[in-house]
N, C-alpha and C positions, 0 to 999 in steps of 0.2 A: 304135343307130348309136353313142351315147356310150361303149358299152362298147369298140366297135371303136377309136375314136380315143384312148380313154385307154390301150388296149393299146400301139397303134402311138407314141405319144408319152409315153408314161409319165404321163398325166395333166397335161400341160403345155401343151395346146393345146384348141381349140374349133373346131366347124364355122361357117363363113361360110354364113349361110342367104339364100336367096332373099328378096327384099323382100315384104313383107307375107305371110308364110308360113313354115312351120317347115320347109321343104323343105331338107335339107342339100346345099350345093354344093361346097364346098372347104375344106381347112385347111392349116396352115402345115406343109409337108413338112421343113423344115430342121432340126425337132427330133425327127425320127424315129431310131430306134436303126439301127445299122449294116446288119444282116441285112435289115431292112426296106427301107432305101434301095437295096439290091442288088436285090431282088426287084422293087421298084418300077420300076428301070430295065429289067428284063427284060419285064414288064407294059407299058410305054410302047413298048418297040421290038418285041416279037414278038406279044404277044396283043391288046391295044387301042392300036394306033399312034394317035399324036396330034401335032398341029402344035406344041400349046402344053403343055408339060412341066409349067408350073406350075399347071395345073388338075388336082388329085386328087380326081376326082369320087367321089361315094359308091359306085358300081359297082365302081370300082377298089380302093377302100379293102375293100369286102367281098372281092374277089378276092385281095388281098394277105393279108386277114386269114385267109382259109382256107387259102391256100398255108403262111402261117406257123404255123397250127395243126394242119398235116397232113391237113387235110380233103380229100376228093374232091369235086372241082367239075366239072361239065360245060362245059369251054370253050365248046362249040358254042353254048350258050345265051347267053353273054355277048358273043360277037363278033356 
């Protein structure tokens, strides 16, 4: 997961983890590069709709990373 966040933020952010565990919850999205922000909005509105867009969870980060790396993903498994 660290490799994904380093790619999305250029190494300038880290995950906020769940208390008493190493489970990643979210990170600061403001420092992502432009193309990542554009795809992030697509994910929030079309693939994984949410009421709170400030929470960029681990599974959304993996989905965004896969899209930016031009990898095939099965969206049905994520929704």
